[in-house]
matplotlib code that plots the C-alpha trace (Angstrom):
import matplotlib.pyplot as plt

x = [-11.6, -8.1, -7.8, -4.6, -2.3, -2.1, -0.2, 3.1, 2.9, 2.3, -1.0, -2.4, -3.9, -7.3, -6.9, -6.1, -9.1, -11.3, -9.5, -11.4, -9.3, -11.6, -10.0, -6.7, -5.0, -3.2, -0.8, 0.8, 4.5, 6.0, 3.2, 3.5, 0.8, 1.7, -0.8, -0.9, -3.0, -5.1, -3.3, -4.1, -6.2, -3.4, -2.5, -6.1, -6.2, -3.1, -3.9, -7.4, -6.0, -3.6, -6.1, -8.7, -6.3, -4.9, -8.4, -9.8, -7.0, -7.4, -11.2, -11.2, -8.7, -10.2, -6.8, -7.8, -8.8, -7.5, -8.1, -7.6, -8.3, -5.6, -6.6, -4.7, -2.8, -1.4, 2.2, 3.8, 2.7, 4.1, 4.4, 1.9, 2.5, -0.4, 0.5, -1.9, -1.5, -2.9, -3.7, -2.9, -3.4, -4.0, -4.0, -7.1, -5.5, -4.5, -7.5, -9.9, -13.5, -15.5, -13.3, -12.6, -14.0, -10.6, -7.1, -6.0, -3.0, -0.7, 1.2, -0.4, 1.3, 1.6, 1.5, 1.2, 2.4, 1.7, 4.0, 2.7, 4.8, 5.1, 6.4, 9.9, 12.4, 13.3, 9.6, 8.9, 11.9, 10.8, 7.4, 8.7, 11.0, 8.1, 6.0, 8.9, 9.9, 6.4, 6.1, 5.0, 6.5, 6.6, 6.1, 5.5, 6.4, 4.9, 6.1, 3.7, 5.8, 8.9, 6.8, 8.5, 8.1, 10.5, 9.9, 11.1, 11.1, 11.3, 14.6, 16.2, 16.3, 15.1, 14.1, 13.6, 10.9, 10.3, 7.0, 7.6, 8.1, 5.3, 4.4, 4.5, 2.9, 6.0, 5.4, 2.8, 0.4, 1.7, 0.5, -0.3, 1.3, 0.4, 2.3, 3.1, 2.2, -1.4, -1.7, 0.1, -1.6]
y = [-22.2, -21.6, -21.5, -22.6, -19.9, -19.2, -21.6, -19.8, -20.6, -17.0, -15.6, -12.4, -9.5, -10.4, -14.0, -12.7, -10.4, -13.3, -15.7, -16.9, -17.6, -17.5, -15.9, -15.2, -12.2, -12.4, -10.4, -11.1, -10.6, -10.9, -13.3, -15.5, -15.7, -14.8, -15.8, -14.6, -14.9, -11.9, -9.4, -9.3, -6.9, -4.5, -4.1, -3.2, -0.6, 1.1, 0.9, 2.4, 5.2, 6.3, 6.0, 7.9, 10.8, 11.0, 10.5, 13.4, 15.7, 14.7, 15.1, 18.4, 19.8, 18.2, 16.8, 13.4, 10.0, 7.7, 3.9, 1.2, -2.4, -3.9, -2.3, -3.8, -1.7, -3.2, -1.9, -3.8, -6.0, -9.1, -10.6, -8.8, -7.4, -6.5, -5.1, -4.3, -1.3, -0.9, 2.7, 4.8, 8.3, 9.2, 12.9, 14.3, 14.7, 11.1, 9.4, 8.0, 9.1, 6.9, 4.4, 1.2, -2.1, -3.8, -2.9, 0.6, 0.4, 2.9, 3.5, 5.8, 9.0, 7.8, 4.2, 3.1, -0.4, -1.4, -4.3, -7.5, -9.8, -12.3, -9.9, -10.7, -7.7, -8.9, -9.2, -5.7, -4.2, -5.9, -4.4, -0.9, -1.2, -2.2, 0.8, 3.2, 1.8, 2.0, 5.7, 6.1, 9.3, 8.3, 5.0, 5.0, 1.6, 1.7, -0.8, -0.9, -3.5, -1.2, 1.9, 3.5, 4.3, 4.3, 6.8, 5.8, 8.5, 8.3, 10.3, 7.4, 9.2, 7.3, 8.6, 6.7, 8.2, 7.3, 7.4, 11.0, 12.1, 13.1, 11.6, 14.4, 14.8, 16.4, 17.5, 14.8, 16.1, 19.6, 20.7, 17.2, 16.2, 13.8, 12.5, 8.8, 8.1, 9.0, 6.2, 3.4, 0.9]
z = [-6.2, -7.3, -11.1, -12.8, -14.1, -17.9, -20.2, -19.6, -15.9, -14.9, -13.5, -14.9, -13.0, -14.5, -13.2, -9.8, -9.8, -10.3, -8.0, -4.9, -1.9, 1.2, 4.2, 2.5, 1.0, -2.3, -4.4, -7.7, -8.0, -11.4, -12.4, -9.3, -6.8, -3.2, -0.6, 3.0, 6.1, 6.9, 9.2, 12.9, 15.0, 15.9, 12.2, 11.4, 14.1, 13.0, 9.3, 9.9, 12.2, 9.5, 6.6, 8.6, 9.4, 5.9, 4.5, 6.5, 5.4, 1.8, 1.8, 3.6, 1.2, -1.9, -2.9, -4.3, -2.9, -0.2, -0.3, 2.4, 3.1, 1.0, -2.3, -5.2, -7.8, -11.1, -11.1, -14.0, -16.9, -18.7, -16.2, -14.1, -10.6, -8.4, -5.0, -2.2, 0.1, 3.6, 2.7, -0.4, -1.6, -5.3, -6.2, -7.8, -11.2, -11.3, -9.8, -12.4, -12.4, -12.5, -10.6, -12.6, -11.4, -11.5, -10.3, -11.0, -13.4, -11.6, -8.5, -5.8, -4.9, -1.2, 0.0, 3.7, 4.7, 8.2, 9.3, 10.9, 13.1, 10.3, 7.7, 6.6, 6.0, 2.5, 1.4, 2.8, 1.0, -2.3, -1.9, -1.2, -4.2, -6.5, -5.3, -5.9, -9.3, -10.4, -9.6, -6.0, -4.5, -0.8, 1.1, 4.8, 6.5, 9.9, 12.5, 15.5, 17.4, 17.3, 17.5, 14.5, 10.8, 7.9, 5.1, 1.6, -1.1, -4.9, -4.8, -2.8, 0.6, 3.6, 7.1, 10.4, 12.6, 16.3, 18.0, 19.2, 15.6, 13.1, 9.8, 7.4, 4.0, 2.5, -1.1, -1.6, 0.9, 1.8, 5.3, 6.6, 9.8, 12.6, 15.5, 14.9, 18.5, 17.9, 15.3, 17.2, 19.4]

ax = plt.figure().add_subplot(projection="3d")
ax.plot(x, y, z, "-o")
ax.set_aspect("equal")
plt.show()
């Protein structure tokens, strides 16, 4: 059941957390609800492959935590913005212990966004911008259809990788490297 937004016409992160939209995915962008269809099969394969590779590296080096499956993060307040990542890494010193029940009120160190055929370029750029403004250090936007990735960094630099290039952890995950081709389907 969809509940009405608060009196000001904006939904809060807490309202989003308790919202029930069966078979849909939702984010909150500056207080406005954005509802999408669940991503397709290929998207899931690629998102899992990346999360598994990064997760294994993070666990084996005791660096922090990795989350997947459209985990929401509260990036801004008044009005609230809750963005969902396909995979995200949070360093050990920033990851809360125990984990909170709701949205974590911070930007991850690394965010992975896997594109779906229905994603619009402007929406993707807006999401990347939100991640970086909120404090994310690196955003990997992986495009399975074009077999490439675009790396956005907090310093404003951008790199385009082809499938023969490797995703690298840079200063966020020093020592991590994996050929993009091994994570594409």
